[in-house]
Structure formats: structure tokens, C-alpha cells
Residue, then its C-alpha position, 0 to 999 in steps of 0.5 A: x658441066x656436071x660429070x653425070x650429065x656428060x656420062x649420060x650423054x656419052x652412053x646415049x651417043x654409044x646407044x645410038x650407034x649400037x644395033x638393036x639387040x635382035x639384030x645382034x642376037x640373030x647375027x650371033x645365031x647365024x655365026x655360031x650355026x656357020x661355025x658349027x658346020x665348019x667344026x662338023x668338017x667334010x664328009x671324009x671326017x676332020x670334025x670337031x664335035x665338041x666345038x660344034x655342039x658348043x656352037x649349036x648350044x650358044x646359037x640356041x640360047x641366043x635364039x631362045x633369048x630373042x625369038x619372041x621379039x622377031x617377026x614371024x618370017x625371021x623366027x621361021x628362018x632361024x628355026x629352019x637354020x638351027x634345025x638343019x644345023x642340029x640335023x647335020x650334027x646328029x648325022x655326023x655324030x652317028x657316022 
């Protein structure tokens, strides 16, 4: 058995088990948007604006990387999610 052949087989097997990049990146966007909302805290305060901003930036970067590969409805949904998250950040920062 050729060592290169076994490595190729292992890589192929691993590739079959990992979801498409679009799914991974949309999951990252959703998780980061959720994290941003948690960092923003509640109405009484307790916000970590620096962490919220970092989470929003990571979500936006991930979305920018994959948005052209998404279906129009998926793209719209994520755009709305990011817009709502950014507005919540601006609102909280302005308080």
C-alpha cells in the first residue's frame, strides 16, 4: 500500500464528513450574532461592548466570505440578522 494513497483516502473520508463551507460559516455568523446579543446584556446594563463589537465583526467577515454562495433567502435572512445585531449594538453604545 502506498503511503500517499492512504493519506488521500483519509483526506477523502474526512472531507465527506465535514459539512459544506456555507453551512459552517452561516453557523459561525449565527453564533457570533447570538454572542453579540449576550455581550450586549440586558436593559439594566452589564454590557461588554468590546466583546459584542468583536463578535459582530467576526460575523460580518464570515458572512462577507460566503454570501455570494448562499441562496437569496438565506442571504436576506442573515443580512437582517446582522443588521438587527448592529442596531442593537449602536443603541446600547448610545445609552
